[in-house]
Each structure stands twice: as C-alpha cells, then as structure tokens.
VMD Tcl script that builds the backbone (N, CA, C; Angstrom):
set m [mol new atoms 276]
animate dup $m
set s [atomselect $m all]
$s set {name element resname resid chain x y z} {
  {N N MET 1 A 6.342 9.225 25.473}
  {CA C MET 1 A 6.860 8.780 24.202}
  {C C MET 1 A 8.379 8.837 24.251}
  {N N SER 2 A 8.996 7.914 23.552}
  {CA C SER 2 A 10.449 7.936 23.541}
  {C C SER 2 A 10.943 8.644 22.285}
  {N N ASP 3 A 12.146 9.163 22.355}
  {CA C ASP 3 A 12.710 9.886 21.217}
  {C C ASP 3 A 13.843 9.106 20.578}
  {N N ASN 4 A 13.846 7.780 20.725}
  {CA C ASN 4 A 14.963 7.001 20.206}
  {C C ASN 4 A 14.845 6.687 18.730}
  {N N GLY 5 A 13.791 7.149 18.054}
  {CA C GLY 5 A 13.658 6.945 16.625}
  {C C GLY 5 A 13.070 5.602 16.245}
  {N N ALA 6 A 12.868 4.725 17.195}
  {CA C ALA 6 A 12.290 3.417 16.894}
  {C C ALA 6 A 10.831 3.597 16.484}
  {N N ALA 7 A 10.371 2.689 15.637}
  {CA C ALA 7 A 8.973 2.735 15.203}
  {C C ALA 7 A 8.088 2.421 16.409}
  {N N LEU 8 A 7.266 3.359 16.780}
  {CA C LEU 8 A 6.396 3.182 17.930}
  {C C LEU 8 A 5.061 2.622 17.470}
  {N N THR 9 A 4.516 1.737 18.271}
  {CA C THR 9 A 3.214 1.164 17.956}
  {C C THR 9 A 2.368 1.130 19.221}
  {N N ILE 10 A 1.079 0.914 19.031}
  {CA C ILE 10 A 0.142 0.772 20.136}
  {C C ILE 10 A -0.950 -0.186 19.676}
  {N N ARG 11 A -1.575 -0.865 20.617}
  {CA C ARG 11 A -2.707 -1.735 20.283}
  {C C ARG 11 A -3.839 -0.884 19.709}
  {N N LEU 12 A -4.537 -1.433 18.730}
  {CA C LEU 12 A -5.635 -0.723 18.087}
  {C C LEU 12 A -6.726 -0.356 19.087}
  {N N ASP 13 A -7.096 -1.276 19.977}
  {CA C ASP 13 A -8.156 -0.952 20.937}
  {C C ASP 13 A -7.746 0.189 21.863}
  {N N ARG 14 A -6.481 0.226 22.264}
  {CA C ARG 14 A -6.003 1.325 23.113}
  {C C ARG 14 A -6.035 2.645 22.360}
  {N N TRP 15 A -5.593 2.637 21.074}
  {CA C TRP 15 A -5.578 3.870 20.300}
  {C C TRP 15 A -6.993 4.411 20.111}
  {N N LEU 16 A -7.935 3.540 19.795}
  {CA C LEU 16 A -9.327 3.977 19.620}
  {C C LEU 16 A -9.866 4.604 20.908}
  {N N HIS 17 A -9.471 4.052 22.036}
  {CA C HIS 17 A -9.895 4.606 23.331}
  {C C HIS 17 A -9.198 5.937 23.595}
  {N N HIS 18 A -7.891 6.010 23.346}
  {CA C HIS 18 A -7.147 7.269 23.546}
  {C C HIS 18 A -7.706 8.382 22.666}
  {N N ALA 19 A -8.108 8.021 21.440}
  {CA C ALA 19 A -8.635 9.006 20.491}
  {C C ALA 19 A -10.091 9.358 20.781}
  {N N ARG 20 A -10.639 8.780 21.842}
  {CA C ARG 20 A -12.001 9.054 22.297}
  {C C ARG 20 A -13.068 8.681 21.263}
  {N N LEU 21 A -12.783 7.653 20.475}
  {CA C LEU 21 A -13.765 7.159 19.520}
  {C C LEU 21 A -14.712 6.164 20.186}
  {N N PHE 22 A -14.251 5.574 21.300}
  {CA C PHE 22 A -15.072 4.679 22.110}
  {C C PHE 22 A -14.843 5.033 23.570}
  {N N ARG 23 A -15.895 4.938 24.353}
  {CA C ARG 23 A -15.846 5.326 25.762}
  {C C ARG 23 A -14.928 4.425 26.587}
  {N N THR 24 A -14.869 3.122 26.222}
  {CA C THR 24 A -14.023 2.186 26.957}
  {C C THR 24 A -13.229 1.325 25.976}
  {N N ARG 25 A -12.155 0.725 26.475}
  {CA C ARG 25 A -11.388 -0.208 25.641}
  {C C ARG 25 A -12.224 -1.427 25.308}
  {N N THR 26 A -13.088 -1.832 26.230}
  {CA C THR 26 A -13.953 -2.987 25.977}
  {C C THR 26 A -14.863 -2.718 24.785}
  {N N LEU 27 A -15.458 -1.540 24.722}
  {CA C LEU 27 A -16.311 -1.188 23.580}
  {C C LEU 27 A -15.498 -1.143 22.288}
  {N N ALA 28 A -14.285 -0.624 22.361}
  {CA C ALA 28 A -13.412 -0.595 21.179}
  {C C ALA 28 A -13.091 -2.021 20.735}
  {N N SER 29 A -12.774 -2.893 21.682}
  {CA C SER 29 A -12.464 -4.290 21.365}
  {C C SER 29 A -13.654 -4.991 20.726}
  {N N GLU 30 A -14.844 -4.727 21.251}
  {CA C GLU 30 A -16.049 -5.341 20.687}
  {C C GLU 30 A -16.298 -4.851 19.257}
  {N N ALA 31 A -16.061 -3.574 18.996}
  {CA C ALA 31 A -16.240 -3.033 17.644}
  {C C ALA 31 A -15.241 -3.673 16.676}
  {N N ILE 32 A -14.011 -3.858 17.130}
  {CA C ILE 32 A -12.992 -4.486 16.288}
  {C C ILE 32 A -13.379 -5.940 16.017}
  {N N SER 33 A -13.684 -6.686 17.067}
  {CA C SER 33 A -14.053 -8.098 16.921}
  {C C SER 33 A -15.304 -8.284 16.069}
  {N N GLY 34 A -16.205 -7.314 16.116}
  {CA C GLY 34 A -17.446 -7.378 15.359}
  {C C GLY 34 A -17.314 -6.957 13.911}
  {N N GLY 35 A -16.133 -6.552 13.495}
  {CA C GLY 35 A -15.901 -6.209 12.096}
  {C C GLY 35 A -16.173 -4.765 11.738}
  {N N GLY 36 A -16.300 -3.887 12.726}
  {CA C GLY 36 A -16.599 -2.489 12.438}
  {C C GLY 36 A -15.391 -1.612 12.202}
  {N N ILE 37 A -14.196 -2.208 12.187}
  {CA C ILE 37 A -12.968 -1.428 12.046}
  {C C ILE 37 A -12.116 -2.017 10.922}
  {N N ARG 38 A -11.547 -1.139 10.106}
  {CA C ARG 38 A -10.591 -1.559 9.082}
  {C C ARG 38 A -9.279 -0.832 9.366}
  {N N LEU 39 A -8.190 -1.523 9.102}
  {CA C LEU 39 A -6.866 -0.942 9.288}
  {C C LEU 39 A -6.151 -0.988 7.950}
  {N N ASN 40 A -5.798 0.174 7.420}
  {CA C ASN 40 A -5.162 0.275 6.109}
  {C C ASN 40 A -5.966 -0.461 5.042}
  {N N SER 41 A -7.280 -0.238 5.067}
  {CA C SER 41 A -8.248 -0.792 4.115}
  {C C SER 41 A -8.465 -2.298 4.233}
  {N N GLN 42 A -7.883 -2.930 5.237}
  {CA C GLN 42 A -8.052 -4.370 5.439}
  {C C GLN 42 A -8.931 -4.616 6.658}
  {N N PRO 43 A -9.849 -5.590 6.569}
  {CA C PRO 43 A -10.650 -5.916 7.753}
  {C C PRO 43 A -9.732 -6.299 8.916}
  {N N CYS 44 A -10.103 -5.894 10.087}
  {CA C CYS 44 A -9.301 -6.177 11.280}
  {C C CYS 44 A -10.237 -6.666 12.373}
  {N N ARG 45 A -9.974 -7.839 12.915}
  {CA C ARG 45 A -10.810 -8.376 13.993}
  {C C ARG 45 A -9.994 -8.675 15.247}
  {N N LYS 46 A -8.776 -8.174 15.320}
  {CA C LYS 46 A -7.908 -8.419 16.471}
  {C C LYS 46 A -7.672 -7.117 17.227}
  {N N PRO 47 A -8.214 -6.999 18.443}
  {CA C PRO 47 A -7.991 -5.781 19.239}
  {C C PRO 47 A -6.521 -5.497 19.499}
  {N N ALA 48 A -5.681 -6.542 19.509}
  {CA C ALA 48 A -4.256 -6.358 19.788}
  {C C ALA 48 A -3.456 -5.991 18.545}
  {N N GLN 49 A -4.115 -5.846 17.400}
  {CA C GLN 49 A -3.417 -5.429 16.174}
  {C C GLN 49 A -2.720 -4.105 16.451}
  {N N THR 50 A -1.489 -3.957 15.997}
  {CA C THR 50 A -0.762 -2.724 16.284}
  {C C THR 50 A -0.988 -1.679 15.198}
  {N N VAL 51 A -0.992 -0.430 15.617}
  {CA C VAL 51 A -1.077 0.705 14.703}
  {C C VAL 51 A 0.114 1.614 14.960}
  {N N ARG 52 A 0.464 2.382 13.943}
  {CA C ARG 52 A 1.575 3.333 14.056}
  {C C ARG 52 A 1.196 4.591 13.304}
  {N N PRO 53 A 1.867 5.679 13.564}
  {CA C PRO 53 A 1.574 6.908 12.832}
  {C C PRO 53 A 1.638 6.672 11.327}
  {N N GLY 54 A 0.656 7.235 10.617}
  {CA C GLY 54 A 0.566 7.073 9.175}
  {C C GLY 54 A -0.471 6.048 8.756}
  {N N ASP 55 A -0.840 5.133 9.665}
  {CA C ASP 55 A -1.856 4.127 9.343}
  {C C ASP 55 A -3.209 4.793 9.136}
  {N N LEU 56 A -4.056 4.155 8.326}
  {CA C LEU 56 A -5.429 4.603 8.129}
  {C C LEU 56 A -6.354 3.670 8.894}
  {N N VAL 57 A -7.217 4.238 9.708}
  {CA C VAL 57 A -8.187 3.478 10.481}
  {C C VAL 57 A -9.579 3.913 10.035}
  {N N THR 58 A -10.384 2.961 9.575}
  {CA C THR 58 A -11.758 3.246 9.182}
  {C C THR 58 A -12.665 2.691 10.269}
  {N N VAL 59 A -13.491 3.557 10.822}
  {CA C VAL 59 A -14.350 3.212 11.952}
  {C C VAL 59 A -15.808 3.350 11.531}
  {N N ALA 60 A -16.544 2.247 11.626}
  {CA C ALA 60 A -17.990 2.271 11.386}
  {C C ALA 60 A -18.648 2.123 12.758}
  {N N ALA 61 A -19.103 3.245 13.310}
  {CA C ALA 61 A -19.698 3.237 14.651}
  {C C ALA 61 A -20.524 4.499 14.837}
  {N N HIS 62 A -21.448 4.426 15.752}
  {CA C HIS 62 A -22.269 5.586 16.122}
  {C C HIS 62 A -23.022 6.158 14.912}
  {N N GLY 63 A -23.411 5.272 13.992}
  {CA C GLY 63 A -24.217 5.694 12.856}
  {C C GLY 63 A -23.484 6.359 11.713}
  {N N LYS 64 A -22.141 6.324 11.735}
  {CA C LYS 64 A -21.405 6.891 10.608}
  {C C LYS 64 A -20.087 6.166 10.400}
  {N N VAL 65 A -19.511 6.385 9.240}
  {CA C VAL 65 A -18.221 5.794 8.900}
  {C C VAL 65 A -17.211 6.924 8.781}
  {N N ARG 66 A -16.083 6.770 9.474}
  {CA C ARG 66 A -15.029 7.786 9.451}
  {C C ARG 66 A -13.712 7.123 9.092}
  {N N THR 67 A -12.925 7.788 8.249}
  {CA C THR 67 A -11.580 7.318 7.938}
  {C C THR 67 A -10.600 8.313 8.536}
  {N N LEU 68 A -9.683 7.788 9.342}
  {CA C LEU 68 A -8.760 8.618 10.105}
  {C C LEU 68 A -7.322 8.210 9.824}
  {N N ARG 69 A -6.445 9.195 9.671}
  {CA C ARG 69 A -5.015 8.925 9.570}
  {C C ARG 69 A -4.424 9.118 10.964}
  {N N VAL 70 A -3.705 8.110 11.435}
  {CA C VAL 70 A -3.081 8.168 12.755}
  {C C VAL 70 A -1.906 9.143 12.696}
  {N N LEU 71 A -1.945 10.171 13.526}
  {CA C LEU 71 A -0.855 11.152 13.605}
  {C C LEU 71 A 0.047 10.893 14.800}
  {N N ASP 72 A -0.560 10.461 15.904}
  {CA C ASP 72 A 0.184 10.224 17.137}
  {C C ASP 72 A -0.516 9.099 17.882}
  {N N LEU 73 A 0.196 8.462 18.803}
  {CA C LEU 73 A -0.361 7.316 19.506}
  {C C LEU 73 A -1.007 7.687 20.836}
  {N N GLY 74 A -0.554 8.738 21.439}
  {CA C GLY 74 A -1.086 9.126 22.746}
  {C C GLY 74 A -0.551 8.220 23.841}
  {N N GLU 75 A -0.409 8.766 25.004}
  {CA C GLU 75 A 0.090 7.993 26.143}
  {C C GLU 75 A -1.023 7.597 27.086}
  {N N ARG 76 A -2.141 8.316 26.997}
  {CA C ARG 76 A -3.290 8.024 27.852}
  {C C ARG 76 A -4.514 8.668 27.219}
  {N N ARG 77 A -5.666 8.371 27.764}
  {CA C ARG 77 A -6.898 9.006 27.300}
  {C C ARG 77 A -6.982 10.379 27.943}
  {N N GLY 78 A -6.872 11.400 27.141}
  {CA C GLY 78 A -6.897 12.759 27.653}
  {C C GLY 78 A -8.170 13.470 27.256}
  {N N PRO 79 A -8.191 14.782 27.405}
  {CA C PRO 79 A -9.361 15.559 27.021}
  {C C PRO 79 A -9.594 15.505 25.511}
  {N N ALA 80 A -10.805 15.833 25.100}
  {CA C ALA 80 A -11.195 15.752 23.684}
  {C C ALA 80 A -10.270 16.561 22.780}
  {N N VAL 81 A -9.856 17.729 23.223}
  {CA C VAL 81 A -8.972 18.573 22.411}
  {C C VAL 81 A -7.644 17.853 22.156}
  {N N GLN 82 A -7.110 17.221 23.173}
  {CA C GLN 82 A -5.863 16.479 23.034}
  {C C GLN 82 A -6.076 15.246 22.153}
  {N N ALA 83 A -7.191 14.554 22.329}
  {CA C ALA 83 A -7.491 13.350 21.550}
  {C C ALA 83 A -7.609 13.673 20.063}
  {N N ALA 84 A -8.170 14.823 19.728}
  {CA C ALA 84 A -8.337 15.215 18.326}
  {C C ALA 84 A -6.987 15.384 17.626}
  {N N GLY 85 A -5.925 15.595 18.368}
  {CA C GLY 85 A -4.603 15.713 17.784}
  {C C GLY 85 A -3.954 14.380 17.450}
  {N N LEU 86 A -4.622 13.287 17.797}
  {CA C LEU 86 A -4.080 11.964 17.508}
  {C C LEU 86 A -4.366 11.512 16.088}
  {N N TYR 87 A -5.267 12.209 15.401}
  {CA C TYR 87 A -5.651 11.784 14.059}
  {C C TYR 87 A -6.089 12.977 13.217}
  {N N GLU 88 A -6.131 12.740 11.907}
  {CA C GLU 88 A -6.746 13.705 10.999}
  {C C GLU 88 A -7.823 12.949 10.234}
  {N N GLU 89 A -8.938 13.617 10.049}
  {CA C GLU 89 A -10.069 13.036 9.339}
  {C C GLU 89 A -9.788 13.094 7.836}
  {N N ILE 90 A -9.981 11.968 7.165}
  {CA C ILE 90 A -9.805 11.893 5.715}
  {C C ILE 90 A -11.188 11.955 5.089}
  {N N ASP 91 A -11.368 12.875 4.133}
  {CA C ASP 91 A -12.676 12.987 3.469}
  {C C ASP 91 A -12.994 11.712 2.710}
  {N N PRO 92 A -14.244 11.260 2.796}
  {CA C PRO 92 A -14.625 10.019 2.089}
  {C C PRO 92 A -14.612 10.208 0.581}
}
mol reanalyze $m
mol bondsrecalc $m
mol representation Tube
mol addrep $m
C-alpha cells in the first residue's frame, strides 16, 4: 500500500477474493455478474467495479446475505485472520 494519501481502490472481484469470501476470483466475478453482490446498496454486475475503504458490500452467497464495510483493500489473498481485517460485518 502506498502512503501518498491518494484514494486507493481495488477491483471488486479482487477484494472479494482477498477477503476470502470466494475461493477464486473467477467465482467472485461470476457472483458479481449473476447479481449476487451490491455495492453501496446499488446492484453491481461489473467485476471491475472499484471499491475503496468505507464502501458497503452486500454479498448473497453460500446460503446467507452479509453486509460488510470495507476497512482495507489488502495486497494479496492472505490467511483468514488477515482477511477478516479487511472488513467489518454490519448487522442486518
């Protein structure tokens, strides 16, 4: 991550993969294209849509719906403990 103060963004499919919500970027892309993901309460069907810290991502997958606030973007897919620090769960 850079410390230049610029607004950092990442592709939605990459963030979902980094946050370990989907096993692969392909699965994340398919979920986005299939309408299972909302970004800031708006339907999102573009895997390349950018997200930034503070955004709300609603994920309908694996039999449940979760709303997550993006805290960090992550640089790679790391262990589950590290991935959990990329977001905070918002109570429905």
